[in-house]
N, C-alpha and C positions, 0 to 999 in steps of 0.2 A: 503493499500499499504506500502511495506517495504521501509526502508530507505536505503541509500547506505551502511552504516555500518552494518545494518542487513543482506544485500545480501552478502557483502564481508564476514561477519563471517560465512554464510551458506556454502560459496565456500570454505572458509579455513577448515571447519569442515567435510565437504563430497565434495571432489574435482571432483567427477564424478556423481552428480545427474541425468545426462542424462540417466543413466542406469536405472533409475526409471520412466522417462519420455517417454510416449508411442508415443505422437503426433510429428510426424516429423517437423512440423513448430514450435513447442515449442523447440524441441531440437537445432534447428537452433538459435533460440533467446538465449538460454542458452549459447550455444557455442560462439556467439558473445559477449556475457556479459563476459564470461571467458577471451576472447581475449582482451577486453577493460580494464579488471582489470589489466591483465598482461602488457599492452602498458602503462597504468597509472603509474605502478611500475617502468618501464623501463625509462619513462620521468622523474619521480621523481629523479631517479638514476642519469641519465644524468644532469640533472639541478644541483644536489648537485655537481657532478664531475666538472662541468663547473665553478660553484662558486669556488670550492677549487682550481682550476687553474686559479683564478683571473679574470674570466669574469664578467661583469657588469650586473645588473638587468636590464638596458636599453638594452643591446645586446641580453639577454635571451628573453626579452619580445618581441623585434622585431622578432626574430626567430619564436615564437610560437604564435604571432599575438595577442598580449595584450601590454598593457603599462607597464611601468617599476614598477610602483605601483602595477599593477595588478598581474604581475610575482611574485613581493616580497610577497604580500599577500597570494597568492596560494601556493608557495614554500617555503618560509622561515620557519624554524623549530621554 
């Protein structure tokens, strides 16, 4: 099984491998993966922007359903 990092590297290297996937169910899985990666990037950017605007880890954590410590651990660079 591939790690998240390996999957992200594959997506970055070949942004449309669904062209080589022939099974419609697997195409849907791949497309959902791509959407998830894009959403994760948008969330990272939004959290970074919120921190730059002075929002606390507590406020960010509450919005995304985790503790202050969890949000800080996940998003702090």
